[in-house]
C-alpha positions as CSV (number, residue, x, y, z in Angstrom):
1,M,-28.9,-4.2,-108.7
2,R,-29.0,-0.4,-108.6
3,Q,-31.4,-0.5,-105.7
4,K,-29.0,-2.7,-103.7
5,I,-26.1,-0.2,-104.3
6,L,-28.3,2.7,-103.1
7,F,-29.4,0.8,-100.0
8,A,-25.7,0.0,-99.0
9,V,-24.7,3.7,-99.5
10,L,-27.6,4.7,-97.2
11,I,-26.4,2.4,-94.4
12,V,-22.8,3.6,-94.6
13,F,-24.1,7.3,-94.4
14,L,-26.2,6.6,-91.3
15,A,-23.4,4.8,-89.6
16,A,-21.1,7.8,-90.2
17,C,-23.6,10.1,-88.7
18,G,-24.0,8.0,-85.6
19,D,-20.2,8.2,-84.9
20,K,-20.3,12.0,-84.7
21,K,-20.7,13.4,-81.1
22,D,-23.0,16.1,-80.1
23,P,-20.9,19.2,-79.2
24,A,-23.4,20.4,-76.6
25,A,-23.3,17.0,-74.9
26,A,-19.5,17.0,-74.9
27,A,-19.4,20.4,-73.3
28,T,-21.9,19.4,-70.6
29,A,-19.8,16.3,-69.8
30,T,-16.6,18.5,-69.6
31,N,-18.3,21.0,-67.2
32,A,-20.0,18.3,-65.0
33,P,-20.2,19.1,-61.3
34,P,-17.9,17.3,-58.8
35,R,-18.7,13.7,-58.0
36,Y,-19.1,14.5,-54.2
37,Q,-20.9,17.2,-52.3
38,L,-18.6,19.5,-50.5
39,V,-19.2,21.5,-47.3
40,Q,-16.9,23.9,-45.3
41,A,-15.6,23.2,-41.8
42,E,-17.0,25.9,-39.6
43,R,-15.9,27.3,-36.3
44,E,-18.9,26.3,-34.2
45,K,-19.5,24.6,-30.9
46,V,-22.1,21.9,-30.9
47,S,-24.3,21.5,-27.8
48,Q,-25.6,18.0,-26.9
49,E,-28.0,16.4,-24.6
50,L,-27.3,12.9,-23.2
51,K,-29.8,10.7,-21.3
52,L,-28.1,8.3,-18.9
53,P,-29.4,5.7,-16.3
54,A,-28.6,6.5,-12.7
55,Q,-29.5,5.0,-9.3
56,L,-30.3,6.5,-5.9
57,A,-28.3,5.4,-2.9
58,A,-28.4,6.3,0.8
59,F,-25.9,9.0,1.6
60,E,-24.8,6.9,4.6
61,E,-25.6,3.3,5.3
62,V,-24.2,0.7,7.7
63,S,-24.7,-3.0,8.5
64,I,-24.6,-3.4,12.2
65,F,-22.9,-6.6,13.4
66,P,-22.2,-7.7,17.0
67,K,-18.8,-6.6,18.4
68,V,-18.9,-9.1,21.2
69,N,-20.5,-12.5,21.8
70,G,-23.8,-12.5,23.7
71,Y,-27.5,-12.9,23.7
72,V,-30.0,-10.4,22.4
73,K,-31.7,-8.9,25.5
74,S,-34.0,-6.5,23.7
75,V,-34.5,-4.9,20.3
76,Q,-36.0,-1.4,20.5
77,V,-36.5,-0.8,16.8
78,D,-37.9,-2.5,13.8
79,I,-38.1,-2.2,10.0
80,G,-39.1,1.3,9.1
81,S,-38.2,2.9,12.4
82,N,-36.8,6.4,12.2
83,V,-33.9,6.7,14.6
84,K,-31.6,9.6,15.7
85,K,-27.9,9.5,16.2
86,G,-27.0,8.1,19.6
87,Q,-30.4,6.4,20.1
88,V,-30.2,2.9,21.7
89,L,-31.2,0.2,19.1
90,M,-30.5,-3.0,20.9
91,L,-29.3,-4.4,24.2
92,L,-27.1,-7.5,24.5
93,D,-26.4,-9.7,27.5
94,A,-23.1,-11.3,28.3
95,P,-22.6,-12.2,32.0
96,E,-19.1,-13.6,31.5
97,L,-18.0,-10.2,30.0
98,E,-19.4,-8.4,33.1
99,Q,-17.4,-10.8,35.3
100,A,-14.3,-10.2,33.2
101,V,-14.7,-6.4,33.9
102,A,-15.0,-7.0,37.7
103,Q,-11.9,-9.2,37.7
104,A,-9.9,-6.7,35.7
105,K,-10.9,-4.0,38.1
106,E,-9.8,-6.1,41.1
107,R,-6.4,-6.9,39.5
108,Y,-5.8,-3.2,38.8
109,A,-6.7,-2.3,42.4
110,R,-4.3,-4.9,43.7
111,A,-1.5,-3.8,41.4
112,R,-2.1,-0.2,42.3
113,S,-1.9,-1.0,46.0
114,N,1.4,-2.8,45.6
115,F,2.8,0.1,43.7
116,I,1.8,2.6,46.4
117,I,3.5,0.4,49.1
118,D,6.7,0.0,47.1
119,R,6.7,3.7,46.3
120,D,6.4,4.6,50.0
121,N,9.2,2.1,50.9
122,Y,11.5,3.6,48.3
123,E,10.8,7.1,49.5
124,R,11.7,6.1,53.1
125,L,14.9,4.3,52.0
126,K,15.9,7.3,49.9
127,E,15.4,9.6,52.9
128,A,17.4,7.2,55.2
129,A,20.2,7.0,52.6
130,L,21.0,10.6,53.3
131,T,22.6,9.4,56.5
132,P,26.0,7.8,55.6
133,G,26.0,4.0,56.1
134,A,22.3,3.7,57.0
135,V,21.2,2.1,53.7
136,S,23.4,0.2,51.3
137,P,23.2,1.4,47.6
138,M,22.2,-2.1,46.5
139,D,19.1,-2.0,48.8
140,L,18.1,1.4,47.5
141,A,18.5,0.3,43.9
142,G,16.5,-2.8,44.5
143,S,13.7,-0.9,46.1
144,E,13.6,1.6,43.2
145,G,13.5,-1.3,40.6
146,K,10.6,-3.0,42.4
147,M,8.7,0.3,42.5
148,E,9.1,0.8,38.8
149,A,8.1,-2.8,38.0
150,D,5.0,-2.5,40.1
151,S,4.2,0.9,38.4
152,A,4.4,-0.8,35.0
153,L,2.2,-3.7,36.1
154,S,-0.3,-1.3,37.6
155,N,-0.5,0.7,34.3
156,A,-1.0,-2.6,32.3
157,E,-3.8,-3.7,34.6
158,K,-5.5,-0.3,34.3
159,V,-5.4,-0.5,30.5
160,N,-6.8,-4.1,30.6
161,W,-9.6,-2.9,32.9
162,Q,-10.4,0.0,30.6
163,M,-10.4,-2.4,27.6
164,Q,-12.9,-4.7,29.3
165,Q,-15.1,-1.7,30.1
166,T,-15.0,-0.7,26.5
167,M,-16.0,-4.2,25.4
168,L,-18.9,-4.1,28.0
169,G,-20.1,-0.9,26.3
170,Y,-20.6,-2.8,23.0
171,L,-23.5,-4.6,24.7
172,T,-25.5,-1.4,24.1
173,V,-25.9,-0.9,20.3
174,I,-26.5,2.7,19.3
175,A,-27.3,4.5,16.1
176,P,-24.2,6.1,14.5
177,F,-26.3,8.6,12.5
178,D,-29.9,9.6,11.8
179,G,-31.7,7.2,9.5
180,V,-34.2,4.5,9.0
181,I,-33.9,0.8,9.9
182,T,-34.3,-1.1,6.6
183,E,-33.4,-4.6,7.8
184,R,-33.8,-6.6,11.0
185,N,-32.5,-10.1,11.4
186,V,-32.5,-10.8,15.2
187,H,-35.0,-11.2,18.0
188,P,-34.7,-11.3,21.8
189,G,-33.0,-14.5,23.0
190,A,-30.9,-15.0,19.9
191,L,-27.2,-15.8,20.3
192,V,-25.0,-13.4,18.3
193,S,-21.3,-13.9,17.7
194,A,-18.6,-11.5,16.7
195,E,-16.6,-14.4,15.1
196,A,-19.4,-15.8,12.9
197,K,-18.5,-15.5,9.2
198,D,-20.9,-14.8,6.4
199,S,-23.7,-14.0,8.9
200,H,-26.4,-11.5,8.3
201,P,-26.2,-8.1,10.0
202,M,-28.4,-7.7,13.1
203,L,-29.7,-4.4,11.7
204,E,-29.3,-2.3,8.6
205,L,-29.4,1.5,8.9
206,K,-29.7,3.9,6.0
207,Q,-29.9,7.6,5.8
208,V,-32.8,8.4,3.5
209,S,-33.4,12.1,4.1
210,H,-30.1,12.7,2.2
211,L,-29.5,10.6,-0.9
212,R,-26.7,10.1,-3.4
213,L,-27.7,10.0,-7.1
214,Q,-24.9,8.0,-8.8
215,V,-24.3,8.0,-12.6
216,D,-21.5,6.6,-14.8
217,V,-20.7,9.2,-17.5
218,P,-18.9,8.2,-20.7
219,E,-15.3,9.4,-20.7
220,D,-15.7,11.7,-23.7
221,F,-18.6,13.5,-22.0
222,A,-17.3,13.5,-18.5
223,S,-14.5,16.0,-19.3
224,T,-17.2,18.7,-19.9
225,L,-18.8,18.3,-16.4
226,R,-17.8,20.4,-13.4
227,V,-18.7,20.3,-9.7
228,H,-21.8,22.5,-9.0
229,D,-23.2,22.0,-12.6
230,T,-27.0,21.8,-12.4
231,I,-28.4,18.5,-13.7
232,S,-32.0,17.5,-14.4
233,F,-33.3,14.0,-13.7
234,Y,-36.4,11.9,-13.6
235,I,-37.3,9.1,-11.2
236,S,-38.7,6.0,-12.9
237,A,-41.1,5.3,-10.0
238,L,-42.4,8.9,-10.0
239,P,-43.4,9.5,-13.7
240,G,-44.0,13.1,-14.7
241,K,-41.9,14.7,-11.9
242,R,-38.8,16.6,-12.9
243,F,-36.0,17.0,-10.3
244,T,-32.8,19.1,-10.4
245,G,-29.6,18.8,-8.5
246,E,-26.0,19.9,-8.5
247,I,-22.9,17.7,-9.1
248,S,-21.4,17.3,-5.7
249,R,-18.6,14.8,-6.3
250,N,-16.6,13.7,-9.4
251,S,-14.5,10.6,-9.0
252,M,-11.9,11.9,-11.5
253,N,-11.2,8.2,-12.4
254,I,-12.1,6.3,-15.6
255,N,-13.4,2.8,-15.2
256,R,-11.1,0.8,-17.5
257,Q,-13.7,-1.8,-18.3
258,F,-16.6,0.4,-19.2
259,R,-14.7,3.6,-20.0
260,T,-17.0,5.7,-17.7
261,Q,-16.5,8.1,-14.8
262,R,-18.6,8.0,-11.6
263,V,-20.4,11.3,-10.8
264,E,-22.6,11.9,-7.7
265,L,-25.3,14.4,-7.0
266,D,-26.7,15.2,-3.5
267,V,-30.5,14.8,-3.4
268,Y,-32.4,16.0,-0.3
269,N,-35.5,13.8,0.2
270,K,-37.6,16.3,2.2
271,E,-40.9,14.8,1.2
272,S,-39.8,11.2,1.5
273,L,-40.8,10.4,-2.0
274,M,-37.6,8.7,-3.0
275,S,-35.9,5.6,-1.6
276,P,-32.4,4.1,-1.9
277,G,-32.2,1.8,-4.9
278,M,-34.7,3.7,-7.1
279,Y,-33.7,4.1,-10.8
280,A,-33.5,7.5,-12.4
281,D,-32.8,9.0,-15.8
282,I,-30.3,11.9,-15.9
283,I,-30.3,14.5,-18.7
284,L,-26.8,16.0,-19.2
285,S,-26.2,19.0,-21.4
286,A,-22.8,19.8,-22.9
287,K,-22.4,23.3,-24.2
288,G,-19.7,22.4,-26.6
289,N,-16.1,23.5,-27.2
290,P,-15.7,27.0,-28.6
291,T,-12.4,26.0,-30.3
292,A,-14.0,23.1,-32.2
293,L,-14.9,22.9,-35.9
294,S,-18.2,21.4,-36.9
295,V,-18.9,19.2,-40.0
296,P,-21.8,16.9,-40.8
297,Q,-21.8,13.6,-39.0
298,T,-21.7,11.8,-42.4
299,A,-18.4,13.5,-43.2
300,V,-16.6,11.5,-40.5
301,V,-15.3,8.0,-41.4
302,T,-14.7,5.7,-38.4
303,S,-12.7,2.5,-39.0
304,T,-11.0,0.0,-36.8
305,E,-7.7,1.9,-37.2
306,R,-8.6,5.6,-37.4
307,K,-11.2,8.3,-37.5
308,Y,-10.9,10.8,-40.3
309,V,-12.5,13.3,-42.8
310,L,-11.8,13.7,-46.5
311,V,-10.5,17.2,-47.3
312,V,-10.4,18.5,-50.9
313,K,-7.6,20.9,-51.5
314,N,-5.9,22.0,-54.7
315,G,-8.0,19.5,-56.6
316,R,-6.9,16.5,-54.5
317,I,-8.5,14.4,-51.8
318,A,-6.6,13.9,-48.6
319,K,-7.5,12.0,-45.3
320,V,-7.2,14.1,-42.2
321,D,-7.3,12.3,-38.8
322,V,-9.7,13.9,-36.3
323,V,-11.0,13.4,-32.8
324,T,-14.8,13.9,-32.4
325,G,-16.6,15.8,-29.7
326,N,-20.3,16.5,-29.1
327,S,-22.8,15.7,-31.8
328,S,-26.3,16.9,-32.4
329,A,-28.8,17.7,-35.2
330,G,-26.6,16.0,-37.8
331,K,-23.4,17.9,-36.9
332,V,-20.4,16.8,-34.9
333,E,-17.4,18.6,-33.4
334,V,-14.0,17.6,-34.8
335,F,-10.5,18.4,-33.7
336,G,-7.5,17.9,-35.9
337,N,-5.3,19.4,-38.6
338,L,-8.3,21.4,-40.1
339,M,-8.8,25.1,-40.6
340,P,-12.1,27.0,-40.8
341,G,-13.3,27.1,-44.4
342,D,-11.6,23.8,-45.5
343,S,-13.7,21.9,-48.0
344,V,-14.8,18.5,-46.7
345,I,-16.7,15.7,-48.5
346,A,-20.1,15.7,-46.9
347,N,-21.2,12.2,-47.6
348,T,-18.2,10.0,-47.4
349,N,-17.2,6.4,-46.8
350,D,-14.1,4.3,-46.5
351,E,-14.2,3.3,-50.2
352,I,-13.2,6.9,-51.3
353,K,-9.5,6.9,-51.9
354,E,-7.0,9.7,-51.7
355,G,-5.9,11.3,-55.0
356,N,-7.3,13.6,-57.7
357,Y,-10.7,14.9,-56.9
358,R,-12.1,14.8,-60.5
């Protein structure tokens, strides 16, 4: 019985010892480090490189359609032909148009002759009218009116003749600029019509010595680009070759669907290595904004409603809305109600709530 009593006392003693807390452990818990890693927002611009797809296009290109109806008399170029501005490309034949020019010329000559006769009659009547009673005022006015009417008719016939001559000139097709024939769809004897819809062009002419490199830049990056900025690019069909060019044109317009802005570079194809339609990769470099603050990319929370960082100040966590800029090497530019030196939670997520930090 005595042994049972001693055993019970021992159990009670051990339980009492277990309830006592270690003072060192309690002190360690009290002085535990913060739950989140903090970093300071720094006044620092972040440079960034961006690789974008681009495409080469002819600086000038034109699809040549017939201006008048006629038959193809001769084609003096073919696919791949290098042509100069003003060079004859094709000759068309339209006998009815030539006859229309001859008829218009004849009508103008007749109207001009009638006008000259009426003008001479009017001048003689006008001179005779100086003698009182020799010519009635009505006859003089009638002669003047007929002369003016014939003058108007003569001018109209002259304009019609000139228009027919212009139409006749369209039978000779000339090159509007230097370039290369890239498409040919007609041969001698073919009937071409200016009224035909959805028809193929007779010829396709493109300027290939001077090309446009077109690239669509995301809107948040486009604001950092300026005309004359130097850009590096690589042509997919020419691996290993690095090219450079300057920004020549900036559309200054954001595509609402893709949120991009069209930028063009002038590329001079002196060695004829490149062709319109080739794909390229452009390397864009943004130097960063000197007024920006930088924080780790993991410090920015992006939700469907807002973009923010969590700032710790006076022992409390607060959400601060930001706009991001360039990002590189794990850092990102932020713009918002932040000051250099503000403490920001480095590894954050949308589950962290505002309130007391500890």
